[in-house]
Short mmCIF file of the C-alpha atoms (twelve columns), coordinates in Angstrom:
data_MODEL
# 
_entry.id   MODEL 
# 
loop_
_atom_site.group_PDB 
_atom_site.id 
_atom_site.type_symbol 
_atom_site.label_atom_id 
_atom_site.label_alt_id 
_atom_site.label_comp_id 
_atom_site.label_asym_id 
_atom_site.label_seq_id 
_atom_site.Cartn_x 
_atom_site.Cartn_y 
_atom_site.Cartn_z 
_atom_site.pdbx_PDB_model_num 
ATOM 1  C CA . UNK A 1  133.179 136.272 110.374 1 
ATOM 2  C CA . UNK A 2  131.303 137.106 113.544 1 
ATOM 3  C CA . UNK A 3  128.273 139.376 113.914 1 
ATOM 4  C CA . UNK A 4  127.145 141.185 117.029 1 
ATOM 5  C CA . UNK A 5  123.666 140.364 118.354 1 
ATOM 6  C CA . UNK A 6  121.824 142.155 121.120 1 
ATOM 7  C CA . UNK A 7  119.261 140.077 123.022 1 
ATOM 8  C CA . UNK A 8  117.019 140.806 125.966 1 
ATOM 9  C CA . UNK A 9  116.763 138.334 128.864 1 
ATOM 10 C CA . UNK A 10 115.276 138.459 132.337 1 
ATOM 11 C CA . UNK A 11 117.511 139.967 134.998 1 
ATOM 12 C CA . UNK A 12 117.890 136.674 136.881 1 
ATOM 13 C CA . UNK A 13 118.931 134.908 133.668 1 
ATOM 14 C CA . UNK A 14 121.461 137.655 132.960 1 
ATOM 15 C CA . UNK A 15 122.933 137.395 136.452 1 
ATOM 16 C CA . UNK A 16 122.979 133.589 136.236 1 
ATOM 17 C CA . UNK A 17 124.861 133.676 132.943 1 
ATOM 18 C CA . UNK A 18 127.503 135.911 134.473 1 
ATOM 19 C CA . UNK A 19 127.727 133.856 137.666 1 
ATOM 20 C CA . UNK A 20 127.664 130.347 136.161 1 
ATOM 21 C CA . UNK A 21 129.143 130.757 132.666 1 
ATOM 22 C CA . UNK A 22 131.299 133.848 133.124 1 
ATOM 23 C CA . UNK A 23 131.277 136.985 131.018 1 
ATOM 24 C CA . UNK A 24 133.942 136.015 128.491 1 
ATOM 25 C CA . UNK A 25 132.240 132.679 127.701 1 
ATOM 26 C CA . UNK A 26 128.576 133.728 127.361 1 
ATOM 27 C CA . UNK A 27 128.640 134.226 123.571 1 
ATOM 28 C CA . UNK A 28 130.173 130.801 122.964 1 
ATOM 29 C CA . UNK A 29 127.752 129.167 125.394 1 
ATOM 30 C CA . UNK A 30 124.712 130.650 123.646 1 
ATOM 31 C CA . UNK A 31 126.113 129.876 120.184 1 
ATOM 32 C CA . UNK A 32 126.670 126.216 121.140 1 
ATOM 33 C CA . UNK A 33 123.077 125.981 122.399 1 
ATOM 34 C CA . UNK A 34 121.519 127.604 119.333 1 
ATOM 35 C CA . UNK A 35 123.688 126.177 116.555 1 
ATOM 36 C CA . UNK A 36 121.989 122.749 116.211 1 
ATOM 37 C CA . UNK A 37 118.605 124.450 115.810 1 
ATOM 38 C CA . UNK A 38 119.655 126.863 113.086 1 
ATOM 39 C CA . UNK A 39 122.379 124.988 111.208 1 
ATOM 40 C CA . UNK A 40 121.004 121.666 110.075 1 
ATOM 41 C CA . UNK A 41 124.405 120.521 108.838 1 
ATOM 42 C CA . UNK A 42 125.825 120.857 112.354 1 
ATOM 43 C CA . UNK A 43 123.001 118.694 113.667 1 
ATOM 44 C CA . UNK A 44 123.667 116.045 111.022 1 
ATOM 45 C CA . UNK A 45 127.376 116.041 111.866 1 
ATOM 46 C CA . UNK A 46 126.558 115.680 115.567 1 
ATOM 47 C CA . UNK A 47 124.298 112.681 114.843 1 
ATOM 48 C CA . UNK A 48 127.033 111.097 112.711 1 
ATOM 49 C CA . UNK A 49 129.558 111.553 115.504 1 
ATOM 50 C CA . UNK A 50 127.158 110.042 118.045 1 
ATOM 51 C CA . UNK A 51 126.524 107.057 115.745 1 
ATOM 52 C CA . UNK A 52 130.268 106.398 115.556 1 
ATOM 53 C CA . UNK A 53 130.484 106.137 119.348 1 
ATOM 54 C CA . UNK A 54 129.977 102.386 119.690 1 
ATOM 55 C CA . UNK A 55 129.794 102.365 123.479 1 
ATOM 56 C CA . UNK A 56 127.098 105.041 123.498 1 
ATOM 57 C CA . UNK A 57 125.167 103.321 120.712 1 
ATOM 58 C CA . UNK A 58 125.324 100.035 122.639 1 
ATOM 59 C CA . UNK A 59 123.932 101.718 125.754 1 
ATOM 60 C CA . UNK A 60 121.194 103.385 123.706 1 
ATOM 61 C CA . UNK A 61 120.228 100.044 122.150 1 
ATOM 62 C CA . UNK A 62 120.124 98.344  125.563 1 
ATOM 63 C CA . UNK A 63 117.930 101.143 126.919 1 
ATOM 64 C CA . UNK A 64 115.569 100.988 123.934 1 
ATOM 65 C CA . UNK A 65 115.228 97.209  124.166 1 
ATOM 66 C CA . UNK A 66 114.635 97.336  127.925 1 
ATOM 67 C CA . UNK A 67 112.004 100.017 127.398 1 
ATOM 68 C CA . UNK A 68 110.191 97.899  124.813 1 
ATOM 69 C CA . UNK A 69 110.336 94.809  127.053 1 
ATOM 70 C CA . UNK A 70 109.046 96.774  130.028 1 
ATOM 71 C CA . UNK A 71 106.203 98.303  128.036 1 
ATOM 72 C CA . UNK A 72 105.236 94.902  126.619 1 
ATOM 73 C CA . UNK A 73 105.206 93.422  130.116 1 
ATOM 74 C CA . UNK A 74 103.579 96.445  131.737 1 
ATOM 75 C CA . UNK A 75 106.545 97.139  134.021 1 
ATOM 76 C CA . UNK A 76 107.915 100.576 134.869 1 
ATOM 77 C CA . UNK A 77 111.142 101.762 133.229 1 
ATOM 78 C CA . UNK A 78 113.749 103.420 135.433 1 
# 
């Protein structure tokens, strides 16, 4: 079941939502942004899905290890 919510935003934000997202998609856009913050289960599911993505996890591990090496050696991380 859906519920109607009225929110107040700055005029430039309102115009940007209409221009960039499009009127029929604004509700879904905002719901997708807010959902992980208010529905913990959705956040847990998202983390589980990310963990199952082996390529992404491999890249994340490489980045983390490079960051640790760079910090230990005093080098900058890009």
